DRENTORLUM-835696 format. One record per atom (N, C-alpha, C): residue in three letters; chain; x, y, z. Coordinates in steps of 0.1 Angstrom, whole numbers, plus 2048, in hexadecimal, padded with zeros to 3 digits. Atoms other than C-alpha are relative to their C-alpha. Example, Ala and Ser with C-alpha at 12.3 -4.5 7.8 and 13.67 -1.06 7.14 Angstrom:
2
ATOM   r c   u   v   w
ATOM ALA A 809 7F4 800
ATOM ALA A 87B 7D3 84E
ATOM ALA A 809 80C 800
ATOM SER A 7F7 7F5 800
ATOM SER A 889 7F5 847
ATOM SER A 7F8 80B 808
END
This chain:
238
ATOM   r c   u   v   w
ATOM MET A 80E 7F3 7FE
ATOM MET A 7FC 804 7FE
ATOM MET A 80E 808 804
ATOM ASN A 7F9 7F0 801
ATOM ASN A 80C 826 7F6
ATOM ASN A 802 7FE 813
ATOM GLY A 7FD 7FD 7F5
ATOM GLY A 820 831 817
ATOM GLY A 7F3 80F 804
ATOM ASP A 80A 7FA 800
ATOM ASP A 80B 84F 815
ATOM ASP A 7EE 800 803
ATOM LEU A 813 806 7FE
ATOM LEU A 7E7 83D 814
ATOM LEU A 800 7FA 80C
ATOM GLU A 805 804 7F5
ATOM GLU A 7F0 82B 82E
ATOM GLU A 805 808 80B
ATOM LEU A 7FD 7F8 7F3
ATOM LEU A 7FC 848 847
ATOM LEU A 7F1 801 803
ATOM LEU A 80C 7F7 800
ATOM LEU A 7D9 85B 840
ATOM LEU A 7F6 7FC 804
ATOM LEU A 80E 805 7F6
ATOM LEU A 7C7 83B 848
ATOM LEU A 802 802 80F
ATOM LYS A 807 800 7EE
ATOM LYS A 7D2 83B 86A
ATOM LYS A 7FE 813 808
ATOM LEU A 7FF 7F0 801
ATOM LEU A 7D4 865 864
ATOM LEU A 7EB 7FF 805
ATOM GLN A 80A 800 801
ATOM GLN A 7AE 85D 861
ATOM GLN A 7F6 7FC 80A
ATOM ASN A 809 80B 7EF
ATOM ASN A 7A7 849 883
ATOM ASN A 805 808 80C
ATOM VAL A 801 7F3 7F3
ATOM VAL A 7B8 863 898
ATOM VAL A 7F9 80E 7FE
ATOM ASP A 80F 7F6 803
ATOM ASP A 79E 87A 885
ATOM ASP A 7F5 7FE 806
ATOM TYR A 812 806 7F8
ATOM TYR A 783 863 88F
ATOM TYR A 804 7FE 80E
ATOM ASP A 7F7 7FF 7F3
ATOM ASP A 795 863 8AF
ATOM ASP A 7F8 813 804
ATOM LEU A 7FD 7EB 7FC
ATOM LEU A 796 889 8B7
ATOM LEU A 7EF 804 7FD
ATOM GLY A 80C 7FC 800
ATOM GLY A 771 888 8AC
ATOM GLY A 7F6 7FF 806
ATOM GLU A 808 809 7EF
ATOM GLU A 761 86C 8C3
ATOM GLU A 803 80B 80B
ATOM LEU A 7F8 7F8 7EE
ATOM LEU A 77C 882 8E2
ATOM LEU A 7F6 80A 7FF
ATOM GLU A 802 7F7 7FA
ATOM GLU A 76A 8A1 8D8
ATOM GLU A 7F2 7FE 803
ATOM ARG A 808 801 7FC
ATOM ARG A 745 895 8D5
ATOM ARG A 7FF 7FE 810
ATOM SER A 7FF 802 7F8
ATOM SER A 74D 887 8EE
ATOM SER A 7FD 80A 813
ATOM LYS A 806 7F1 7F4
ATOM LYS A 74D 8AC 904
ATOM LYS A 7F5 807 7FF
ATOM GLU A 80D 7FC 802
ATOM GLU A 728 8B0 8F8
ATOM GLU A 7F9 7F6 805
ATOM TYR A 804 80C 7FF
ATOM TYR A 71A 88D 901
ATOM TYR A 801 7FB 80D
ATOM ILE A 7FC 801 7F2
ATOM ILE A 729 888 921
ATOM ILE A 7FE 805 80D
ATOM PRO A 80E 7F8 7FA
ATOM PRO A 71B 8A7 932
ATOM PRO A 7F4 7F9 801
ATOM ASP A 813 806 804
ATOM ASP A 6FA 899 924
ATOM ASP A 7FB 7F4 80C
ATOM MET A 806 806 7F7
ATOM MET A 6FD 87F 933
ATOM MET A 801 7FA 812
ATOM MET A 802 7FA 7F9
ATOM MET A 706 887 950
ATOM MET A 7F6 808 80B
ATOM ASP A 813 7F7 7FB
ATOM ASP A 6E3 89E 956
ATOM ASP A 7FA 7FC 7FD
ATOM ASN A 810 80C 800
ATOM ASN A 6D0 881 94C
ATOM ASN A 804 7F9 80B
ATOM LEU A 7FC 807 7F6
ATOM LEU A 6E5 86D 967
ATOM LEU A 7F9 809 810
ATOM ARG A 806 7F5 7F5
ATOM ARG A 6DA 888 986
ATOM ARG A 7F6 808 7FA
ATOM LYS A 80F 7FF 803
ATOM LYS A 6B9 88F 974
ATOM LYS A 7FC 7F3 802
ATOM GLU A 802 80D 800
ATOM GLU A 6B3 86B 97A
ATOM GLU A 801 800 814
ATOM ILE A 7FC 7FF 7F1
ATOM ILE A 6BE 86E 99F
ATOM ILE A 7F9 80A 808
ATOM ASP A 80D 7F8 7F7
ATOM ASP A 6AF 88E 9A9
ATOM ASP A 7F2 7FF 7F9
ATOM GLU A 80F 808 801
ATOM GLU A 689 87F 997
ATOM GLU A 803 7F4 810
ATOM SER A 807 80F 7F5
ATOM SER A 690 863 9B1
ATOM SER A 7FF 809 80A
ATOM LYS A 7F8 7F8 7F7
ATOM LYS A 699 87A 9CB
ATOM LYS A 7EC 80A 7FF
ATOM LYS A 807 7F8 804
ATOM LYS A 67A 88F 9C4
ATOM LYS A 7F5 7FC 802
ATOM ASN A 80A 80A 800
ATOM ASN A 662 871 9C4
ATOM ASN A 800 7FC 80B
ATOM LEU A 7FE 806 7ED
ATOM LEU A 670 868 9E8
ATOM LEU A 7FE 80C 807
ATOM GLU A 804 7F5 7F7
ATOM GLU A 66B 88D 9F5
ATOM GLU A 7F1 801 7FA
ATOM THR A 814 805 806
ATOM THR A 647 88E 9E3
ATOM THR A 7FB 7F9 80D
ATOM THR A 806 80D 7F8
ATOM THR A 63D 86E 9F9
ATOM THR A 804 805 810
ATOM LYS A 7FB 7FF 7F5
ATOM LYS A 64E 878 A17
ATOM LYS A 7F7 810 802
ATOM GLU A 808 7F2 7FB
ATOM GLU A 63A 89F A17
ATOM GLU A 7F2 7FB 7FD
ATOM VAL A 810 809 7FB
ATOM VAL A 618 889 A0F
ATOM VAL A 802 7F9 80E
ATOM LEU A 808 803 7F8
ATOM LEU A 618 875 A28
ATOM LEU A 803 80F 80E
ATOM THR A 805 7FB 7F4
ATOM THR A 622 88C A41
ATOM THR A 7F8 80D 800
ATOM SER A 807 7FA 7FE
ATOM SER A 60C 8A7 A39
ATOM SER A 7F1 7F9 807
ATOM SER A 810 805 7FB
ATOM SER A 5F1 88B A38
ATOM SER A 802 7FC 810
ATOM LYS A 7FF 807 7F0
ATOM LYS A 5F9 882 A5C
ATOM LYS A 7FF 80B 809
ATOM LEU A 804 7F7 7F9
ATOM LEU A 5FA 8A7 A67
ATOM LEU A 7EF 7FF 7FE
ATOM GLU A 80C 7FE 7FA
ATOM GLU A 5D7 8AC A5B
ATOM GLU A 7F3 7EE 804
ATOM GLN A 807 80A 7FA
ATOM GLN A 5D1 889 A64
ATOM GLN A 7F8 802 810
ATOM LYS A 805 7FB 7F2
ATOM LYS A 5D1 897 A87
ATOM LYS A 7F9 80D 804
ATOM ASP A 808 7F5 802
ATOM ASP A 5C4 8B6 A7E
ATOM ASP A 7E9 7F5 800
ATOM ILE A 810 7FF 804
ATOM ILE A 5A0 8A7 A79
ATOM ILE A 7FF 7F5 80C
ATOM ASP A 801 806 7F4
ATOM ASP A 5A6 88E A91
ATOM ASP A 7FB 80B 80C
ATOM LEU A 806 7F9 7F8
ATOM LEU A 5A1 8AD AAA
ATOM LEU A 7F1 804 7FA
ATOM GLN A 810 7FB 805
ATOM GLN A 584 8BC A95
ATOM GLN A 7F9 7F8 808
ATOM LEU A 807 80E 7FE
ATOM LEU A 576 89C A9A
ATOM LEU A 7F5 7FC 812
ATOM GLN A 808 7FD 7EE
ATOM GLN A 574 89D AC2
ATOM GLN A 7FC 812 800
ATOM GLU A 805 7F8 7FC
ATOM GLU A 571 8BF AC4
ATOM GLU A 7EB 7FF 7F6
ATOM LYS A 810 7FF 808
ATOM LYS A 54D 8BB AA7
ATOM LYS A 7F9 7F2 80A
ATOM GLN A 807 813 7FF
ATOM GLN A 544 899 ABC
ATOM GLN A 7FA 803 80C
ATOM GLU A 808 7FA 7F1
ATOM GLU A 545 8AE AE1
ATOM GLU A 7F5 809 7F9
ATOM ARG A 809 7F5 802
ATOM ARG A 52F 8CB ACD
ATOM ARG A 7F4 7F7 801
ATOM LEU A 80D 803 7FE
ATOM LEU A 516 8B4 AC4
ATOM LEU A 7FD 7F7 80F
ATOM LYS A 808 802 7F3
ATOM LYS A 514 8A3 AE7
ATOM LYS A 7FA 80B 806
ATOM SER A 805 7F3 7FB
ATOM SER A 512 8C2 AF3
ATOM SER A 7ED 807 7FD
ATOM LEU A 812 7F5 806
ATOM LEU A 4F2 8CF ADA
ATOM LEU A 7FC 7EE 800
ATOM GLN A 80A 80B 7FA
ATOM GLN A 4E4 8A9 AE2
ATOM GLN A 7FC 7FE 80D
ATOM ASP A 7FD 7F9 7F2
ATOM ASP A 4E8 8B2 B04
ATOM ASP A 7F3 808 800
ATOM ARG A 807 7F5 7FC
ATOM ARG A 4D4 8D1 B01
ATOM ARG A 7F5 7FD 7F7
ATOM MET A 809 7FF 808
ATOM MET A 4BB 8C5 AEA
ATOM MET A 7EE 7F9 80C
ATOM MET A 806 809 7F2
ATOM MET A 4A7 8B4 B0D
ATOM MET A 7F9 810 804
ATOM ALA A 803 7EE 7F6
ATOM ALA A 4A8 8DD B1A
ATOM ALA A 7F1 808 7F9
ATOM ILE A 807 802 80E
ATOM ILE A 492 8E4 AF6
ATOM ILE A 7F5 807 802
ATOM LYS A 80B 7FC 7FE
ATOM LYS A 477 8FA AFE
ATOM LYS A 7F3 806 7F5
ATOM THR A 806 7FC 809
ATOM THR A 468 908 AE0
ATOM THR A 805 7FC 7EB
ATOM ASN A 7FF 80C 80B
ATOM ASN A 465 8FB ABC
ATOM ASN A 80E 807 7F3
ATOM LYS A 7FB 801 809
ATOM LYS A 47B 90F AAD
ATOM LYS A 814 805 804
ATOM GLU A 7EF 805 7FA
ATOM GLU A 49C 90E AC6
ATOM GLU A 800 7F3 7FD
ATOM TYR A 800 813 80E
ATOM TYR A 494 8E6 AB8
ATOM TYR A 805 803 7F5
ATOM ASP A 7FE 7FF 80F
ATOM ASP A 493 8F1 A93
ATOM ASP A 813 803 803
ATOM ALA A 7F7 7FC 808
ATOM ALA A 4B3 901 A99
ATOM ALA A 80C 7F8 80E
ATOM LEU A 7FC 806 7F3
ATOM LEU A 4C2 8EC AB7
ATOM LEU A 807 7F0 7ED
ATOM VAL A 800 80D 80A
ATOM VAL A 4BE 8CE A97
ATOM VAL A 803 806 7F9
ATOM SER A 7F9 7FF 80B
ATOM SER A 4CA 8DF A79
ATOM SER A 80F 805 804
ATOM GLU A 7EF 804 7FA
ATOM GLU A 4EF 8E6 A90
ATOM GLU A 803 7F3 800
ATOM ILE A 7FF 817 7F7
ATOM ILE A 4EB 8BD A9C
ATOM ILE A 802 802 7F0
ATOM ASP A 802 804 811
ATOM ASP A 4E9 8BA A71
ATOM ASP A 80D 7FF 7FB
ATOM GLN A 7F4 803 7FF
ATOM GLN A 505 8C8 A69
ATOM GLN A 80B 800 806
ATOM ILE A 7F9 801 7FC
ATOM ILE A 518 8C2 A81
ATOM ILE A 80D 7F5 7F8
ATOM LYS A 7FF 80B 804
ATOM LYS A 514 8A1 A76
ATOM LYS A 807 7FB 7F3
ATOM GLU A 7F9 7FC 811
ATOM GLU A 51C 8A8 A50
ATOM GLU A 80E 803 801
ATOM GLU A 7F2 7F8 7FC
ATOM GLU A 539 8B7 A5F
ATOM GLU A 808 7F3 800
ATOM LEU A 7FF 80B 7FD
ATOM LEU A 542 898 A6D
ATOM LEU A 807 7EF 7F9
ATOM SER A 800 811 80F
ATOM SER A 53E 87B A51
ATOM SER A 806 808 7F3
ATOM ASN A 7F3 7FF 80B
ATOM ASN A 550 894 A3D
ATOM ASN A 80C 7FC 808
ATOM LEU A 7F7 805 7F8
ATOM LEU A 569 892 A58
ATOM LEU A 808 7F1 800
ATOM GLU A 801 810 7FC
ATOM GLU A 569 86C A5F
ATOM GLU A 807 7FB 7ED
ATOM LEU A 7FE 804 810
ATOM LEU A 568 867 A33
ATOM LEU A 80D 808 7FC
ATOM ARG A 7F1 7FE 805
ATOM ARG A 58D 880 A30
ATOM ARG A 805 7F5 80A
ATOM GLY A 7FD 808 7F5
ATOM GLY A 598 868 A51
ATOM GLY A 802 7FA 7F6
ATOM LEU A 7FB 811 7FF
ATOM LEU A 598 84A A3D
ATOM LEU A 806 803 7F7
ATOM GLU A 7F7 7FF 80F
ATOM GLU A 5A2 85A A1C
ATOM GLU A 814 802 804
ATOM LEU A 7EF 800 7FC
ATOM LEU A 5C6 863 A2F
ATOM LEU A 7FF 7F5 804
ATOM ILE A 7F7 80A 7FD
ATOM ILE A 5C7 841 A41
ATOM ILE A 804 7F7 7F4
ATOM GLU A 7F7 805 80B
ATOM GLU A 5CC 83A A1D
ATOM GLU A 80A 7FC 7FB
ATOM ILE A 7F6 7F9 809
ATOM ILE A 5E0 850 A0E
ATOM ILE A 809 800 80E
ATOM ILE A 7F8 806 7F3
ATOM ILE A 5F6 84C A30
ATOM ILE A 803 7F2 802
ATOM GLU A 7FA 811 808
ATOM GLU A 600 823 A23
ATOM GLU A 7FD 800 7FA
ATOM ASN A 7F8 806 810
ATOM ASN A 602 826 A04
ATOM ASN A 80B 808 802
ATOM ALA A 7F4 7FC 7F8
ATOM ALA A 61C 83F A0F
ATOM ALA A 80E 7FA 803
ATOM GLU A 7F5 801 7F5
ATOM GLU A 62F 834 A2D
ATOM GLU A 802 7EC 7F1
ATOM LYS A 7FF 80D 80C
ATOM LYS A 629 80D A10
ATOM LYS A 80F 806 7F4
ATOM GLU A 7FE 7F9 814
ATOM GLU A 639 826 9EE
ATOM GLU A 80C 807 809
ATOM LEU A 7F9 7F9 7FA
ATOM LEU A 651 836 A0A
ATOM LEU A 812 7F3 7FC
ATOM ALA A 7F0 809 7FF
ATOM ALA A 66C 817 A0F
ATOM ALA A 804 7FF 7F1
ATOM GLY A 7FC 800 811
ATOM GLY A 66B 811 9E9
ATOM GLY A 807 80B 7FC
ATOM LEU A 7F9 7EF 802
ATOM LEU A 675 831 9DE
ATOM LEU A 80C 805 804
ATOM ASP A 7F3 7FE 806
ATOM ASP A 692 831 9F2
ATOM ASP A 807 7FA 7FB
ATOM ASP A 7F5 803 805
ATOM ASP A 69D 812 9E9
ATOM ASP A 801 801 7F5
ATOM LYS A 801 7F6 80B
ATOM LYS A 699 822 9C9
ATOM LYS A 810 807 7FE
ATOM LEU A 7F5 7F7 801
ATOM LEU A 6AC 83D 9CB
ATOM LEU A 813 7FC 807
ATOM ASN A 7FA 806 802
ATOM ASN A 6C4 82B 9DD
ATOM ASN A 808 7FE 7F5
ATOM GLY A 7FB 808 807
ATOM GLY A 6CD 812 9C1
ATOM GLY A 804 80C 7EF
ATOM VAL A 7F7 7FC 806
ATOM VAL A 6CF 830 9AA
ATOM VAL A 808 80A 7FE
ATOM LYS A 7FC 7F6 800
ATOM LYS A 6DD 849 9B8
ATOM LYS A 818 7F4 7FD
ATOM ASN A 7F2 7FE 801
ATOM ASN A 700 830 9BD
ATOM ASN A 801 7F6 7F0
ATOM ILE A 7FA 808 80B
ATOM ILE A 6FE 820 99A
ATOM ILE A 801 80B 7FC
ATOM ASN A 7FE 7F3 806
ATOM ASN A 6FD 846 98C
ATOM ASN A 80A 801 807
ATOM ASP A 7F7 7FA 7FD
ATOM ASP A 712 850 9A1
ATOM ASP A 80B 7F6 7FE
ATOM GLU A 7F9 809 803
ATOM GLU A 729 836 995
ATOM GLU A 806 804 7F3
ATOM GLN A 7FE 801 816
ATOM GLN A 724 839 970
ATOM GLN A 80A 815 803
ATOM LEU A 7F8 7F9 801
ATOM LEU A 72A 861 97D
ATOM LEU A 80E 805 801
ATOM SER A 7F6 800 7FB
ATOM SER A 747 861 988
ATOM SER A 803 7F3 7F6
ATOM SER A 7F6 802 80D
ATOM SER A 755 84E 969
ATOM SER A 7FE 805 7F6
ATOM LEU A 7FB 7F9 803
ATOM LEU A 74B 863 954
ATOM LEU A 806 80E 801
ATOM GLN A 7FE 7F4 7FB
ATOM GLN A 755 880 966
ATOM GLN A 813 800 7FA
ATOM GLN A 7FA 806 803
ATOM GLN A 774 86F 95E
ATOM GLN A 804 7FC 7F2
ATOM GLN A 800 7FD 809
ATOM GLN A 775 869 93F
ATOM GLN A 801 813 7FC
ATOM ILE A 7FC 7EE 801
ATOM ILE A 76F 891 93C
ATOM ILE A 80F 803 803
ATOM ASP A 7FA 7FA 7FD
ATOM ASP A 787 899 94C
ATOM ASP A 810 7FC 7FD
ATOM SER A 7F8 80E 80B
ATOM SER A 7A0 880 938
ATOM SER A 800 803 7EC
ATOM VAL A 7FF 7F7 80D
ATOM VAL A 795 892 91A
ATOM VAL A 806 806 7F7
ATOM GLY A 7FA 7F9 806
ATOM GLY A 7AA 8AE 914
ATOM GLY A 80B 7F8 7FF
ATOM GLY A 7F2 806 808
ATOM GLY A 7C6 895 919
ATOM GLY A 804 7FC 7EE
ATOM LYS A 806 809 80B
ATOM LYS A 7BC 882 8FD
ATOM LYS A 803 805 7F4
ATOM ILE A 805 7F5 80E
ATOM ILE A 7B2 89B 8E5
ATOM ILE A 811 803 801
ATOM SER A 7F5 7FD 80B
ATOM SER A 7D7 8AB 8E6
ATOM SER A 80D 7F5 806
ATOM GLU A 7F9 809 806
ATOM GLU A 7E6 888 8E7
ATOM GLU A 7FC 7FA 7EF
ATOM LYS A 805 80A 80B
ATOM LYS A 7D4 87A 8C8
ATOM LYS A 806 812 7F6
ATOM GLU A 7FA 7F4 7FD
ATOM GLU A 7DD 8A3 8C2
ATOM GLU A 809 7FD 7F5
ATOM ASN A 7F0 802 802
ATOM ASN A 802 89C 8C0
ATOM ASN A 804 7F4 7F4
ATOM GLU A 7F9 80E 803
ATOM GLU A 7FF 87A 8AE
ATOM GLU A 7FB 801 7EE
ATOM ARG A 800 7F2 801
ATOM ARG A 7EF 88F 898
ATOM ARG A 808 80B 7F4
ATOM LYS A 7F6 7F7 807
ATOM LYS A 807 8A6 88B
ATOM LYS A 80F 7F8 7FB
ATOM ASP A 7F6 804 807
ATOM ASP A 81D 891 889
ATOM ASP A 804 7F3 7F2
ATOM LEU A 803 804 811
ATOM LEU A 80E 87A 86F
ATOM LEU A 7FE 806 7F1
ATOM LEU A 7FC 7F9 80E
ATOM LEU A 80D 898 857
ATOM LEU A 80C 80A 7FF
ATOM GLY A 7F3 7FC 809
ATOM GLY A 82D 8A0 85B
ATOM GLY A 804 7F1 7F7
ATOM HIS A 7FD 810 802
ATOM HIS A 82F 877 84B
ATOM HIS A 7FF 806 7F3
ATOM ILE A 806 801 809
ATOM ILE A 81C 87F 82E
ATOM ILE A 7FD 80C 7F8
ATOM ASN A 7FF 7F6 80B
ATOM ASN A 81C 88F 80F
ATOM ASN A 7F7 808 800
ATOM LYS A 80F 7F4 802
ATOM LYS A 80A 8B0 80E
ATOM LYS A 7F9 801 7F7
ATOM ARG A 80B 803 807
ATOM ARG A 7F9 8A9 7EF
ATOM ARG A 7F8 7FE 803
ATOM ALA A 80E 80A 7FE
ATOM ALA A 7EA 88F 7FD
ATOM ALA A 7F8 801 80D
ATOM ILE A 808 7FB 7FA
ATOM ILE A 7E2 89E 819
ATOM ILE A 7F3 80C 801
ATOM ALA A 80B 7EF 7FD
ATOM ALA A 7D1 8BF 809
ATOM ALA A 7F2 7FC 7FC
ATOM VAL A 808 807 808
ATOM VAL A 7BE 8A2 7F4
ATOM VAL A 7F6 7F9 809
ATOM TYR A 804 803 7F1
ATOM TYR A 7B2 891 81A
ATOM TYR A 7FA 80B 804
ATOM GLU A 7FE 7F5 7FA
ATOM GLU A 7B2 8B2 82B
ATOM GLU A 7EE 807 7F9
ATOM ARG A 80A 7FB 803
ATOM ARG A 796 8BE 80F
ATOM ARG A 7F5 7F6 7FE
ATOM VAL A 808 80C 7FE
ATOM VAL A 781 89E 809
ATOM VAL A 7F9 800 815
ATOM ARG A 80A 800 7F8
ATOM ARG A 77B 89F 82F
ATOM ARG A 7F5 809 7FC
ATOM ARG A 809 7F8 7F6
ATOM ARG A 76F 8BE 837
ATOM ARG A 7F5 802 7F4
ATOM GLY A 812 7FB 808
ATOM GLY A 756 8C0 813
ATOM GLY A 7F8 7F0 805
ATOM LYS A 806 80B 801
ATOM LYS A 749 89C 817
ATOM LYS A 801 7F9 80C
ATOM GLY A 808 803 7FC
ATOM GLY A 74C 890 838
ATOM GLY A 805 7EF 809
ATOM GLY A 7FC 80D 808
ATOM GLY A 756 86F 845
ATOM GLY A 80B 7F9 7FE
ATOM ALA A 7EF 803 802
ATOM ALA A 771 85B 83B
ATOM ALA A 7FE 806 7F4
ATOM VAL A 7FE 7F4 809
ATOM VAL A 783 864 822
ATOM VAL A 810 7F7 7F5
ATOM VAL A 7F9 810 804
ATOM VAL A 799 840 81E
ATOM VAL A 7F8 7F6 7FD
ATOM VAL A 802 807 800
ATOM VAL A 784 82F 815
ATOM VAL A 800 7F1 7F7
ATOM ALA A 800 80C 80A
ATOM ALA A 783 808 807
ATOM ALA A 7F8 7FD 7F2
ATOM VAL A 807 805 809
ATOM VAL A 77B 7FC 7E6
ATOM VAL A 7F7 7F5 805
ATOM LYS A 80A 80B 7FB
ATOM LYS A 75A 7E1 7E9
ATOM LYS A 7F6 7F9 7EE
ATOM LYS A 808 804 809
ATOM LYS A 748 7CB 7D0
ATOM LYS A 80A 808 7F0
ATOM ARG A 7FD 7FC 812
ATOM ARG A 761 7DC 7B0
ATOM ARG A 7FB 812 800
ATOM ALA A 808 7FC 807
ATOM ALA A 74F 7FC 7BC
ATOM ALA A 80A 80F 809
ATOM CYS A 7FD 7FB 7F4
ATOM CYS A 758 81F 7D9
ATOM CYS A 7FB 801 808
ATOM GLY A 805 7FA 7FA
ATOM GLY A 753 81B 7F6
ATOM GLY A 7F7 801 807
ATOM ALA A 804 7F9 7FC
ATOM ALA A 744 835 7FE
ATOM ALA A 7F5 805 7F7
ATOM CYS A 806 7FC 806
ATOM CYS A 732 841 7E0
ATOM CYS A 7F1 7F3 7FD
ATOM PHE A 804 808 803
ATOM PHE A 72D 823 7D4
ATOM PHE A 801 7F8 7F5
ATOM LYS A 803 7FB 80D
ATOM LYS A 735 830 7AE
ATOM LYS A 80C 7EE 7F9
ATOM ALA A 7F7 80B 807
ATOM ALA A 745 80D 797
ATOM ALA A 80A 806 7FC
ATOM LEU A 7EF 7FD 802
ATOM LEU A 76A 80F 792
ATOM LEU A 804 7F4 7F3
ATOM PRO A 7FB 809 80A
ATOM PRO A 778 803 770
ATOM PRO A 80B 7F7 800
ATOM PRO A 7F5 80C 7F6
ATOM PRO A 78F 7E4 773
ATOM PRO A 80B 806 7FB
ATOM GLN A 7F7 808 7FD
ATOM GLN A 7AF 7F2 76A
ATOM GLN A 804 811 809
ATOM ARG A 7FC 7FE 7F3
ATOM ARG A 7A8 810 78B
ATOM ARG A 7FE 7F3 80A
ATOM ILE A 7FF 80A 7FB
ATOM ILE A 7A1 7F0 79A
ATOM ILE A 80E 7FD 802
ATOM GLN A 7ED 803 7FE
ATOM GLN A 7CA 7E5 793
ATOM GLN A 804 806 80C
ATOM GLU A 7FF 7F3 7F9
ATOM GLU A 7D0 808 7A1
ATOM GLU A 805 7FA 80D
ATOM ILE A 802 7FF 7F0
ATOM ILE A 7C4 806 7BD
ATOM ILE A 805 7F5 806
ATOM LYS A 804 80C 7FE
ATOM LYS A 7C7 7E2 7C2
ATOM LYS A 818 803 7FF
ATOM ARG A 7EF 7FD 7FB
ATOM ARG A 7F2 7E9 7C0
ATOM ARG A 802 804 809
ATOM GLY A 7F9 7F3 7F5
ATOM GLY A 7F4 806 7D8
ATOM GLY A 80B 808 7FE
ATOM GLU A 7F6 7F7 7FB
ATOM GLU A 80C 818 7CA
ATOM GLU A 801 80E 7FD
ATOM LYS A 801 7F2 7FA
ATOM LYS A 7FD 835 7C7
ATOM LYS A 7F2 807 802
ATOM ILE A 80B 7FC 7FD
ATOM ILE A 7E2 84F 7D6
ATOM ILE A 7F3 7FE 7F6
ATOM ILE A 80B 801 804
ATOM ILE A 7C1 848 7C5
ATOM ILE A 7EF 801 806
ATOM THR A 812 7F6 7F9
ATOM THR A 79C 85D 7C7
ATOM THR A 7F8 7F8 7F4
ATOM CYS A 80F 808 803
ATOM CYS A 77A 850 7BF
ATOM CYS A 7FC 814 7F6
ATOM ASP A 7FE 7F0 808
ATOM ASP A 773 86D 79D
ATOM ASP A 7F1 802 803
ATOM SER A 808 7FE 7F9
ATOM SER A 754 86A 7B0
ATOM SER A 7FC 807 812
ATOM CYS A 801 7F8 7F0
ATOM CYS A 751 874 7D0
ATOM CYS A 80B 807 803
ATOM GLY A 7F1 7FD 800
ATOM GLY A 77B 87A 7D2
ATOM GLY A 806 7FF 80F
ATOM ARG A 7FD 809 7F4
ATOM ARG A 77E 863 7F3
ATOM ARG A 811 7F9 7FB
ATOM MET A 7F4 803 804
ATOM MET A 7A2 852 7F2
ATOM MET A 7FB 7F0 802
ATOM LEU A 802 805 7FC
ATOM LEU A 79D 832 7EB
ATOM LEU A 805 7F3 801
ATOM ILE A 7FA 80D 802
ATOM ILE A 7AB 80D 7F4
ATOM ILE A 801 7F1 805
ATOM TRP A 801 80D 805
ATOM TRP A 7AE 7E8 7F1
ATOM TRP A 801 7F4 80F
ATOM THR A 7FC 809 7F5
ATOM THR A 7AC 7CE 80A
ATOM THR A 7FA 7F3 801
ATOM ASP A 803 80F 7FD
ATOM ASP A 7A0 7A7 811
ATOM ASP A 7F2 809 7FB
ATOM HIS A 80D 80B 801
ATOM HIS A 77C 7AC 80E
ATOM HIS A 7F9 80B 7F5
ATOM SER A 802 7F7 80D
ATOM SER A 77B 7C9 7F2
ATOM SER A 7F7 7F5 7F5
ATOM GLU A 805 80B 808
ATOM GLU A 76F 7AA 7DD
ATOM GLU A 7ED 7FD 800
ATOM HIS A 812 801 7FE
ATOM HIS A 74E 7A6 7F2
ATOM HIS A 7FD 809 803
END
């Protein structure tokens, strides 16, 4: 294989690695944000359930006090029934008793609802606490690993850039110019393998004479259609 072409293949691998490292500077922070959000969401669910449990218990205590007060009031009114002397007083007393009974009924109904809410919240808390611990342990480990990757990206990029600079110093300038032009214009691979006697990038069929020239590998051959540099590999016939 032509020496420049072999070096260009190495350069292409370095450029691919550099691209991946640059992209990692964008997607790794996004991954870390998602992991933190998952932890925060689990915390929020746990805290919300705790708040529901606390507020429900406080309301339950308040209802118990109201029930006690209204039951005492109801008993007092019922005791007064024996001393009523006029229909007007009787009607007024009955009306107040009925109102208190209705209030007692509503309070008792709400009390039953709170019992169910409290029981469900207490059951949920154990599961939510376990879930938070599990999510936190797993995500914290991943966050630590991702942070290490971010911390090492700069050094890796610097190493690859030095490797790239060294390769450029050993490649023919005209070959580099073609490589850089195609890379800027087409993106992706610049040096591509022949596949089924066609360009592996644009799939344009290659004439037999051109195939033989590529096989010999004595010079750099480019595709007449897309301009990419062509190489022959063990899989080019398939």
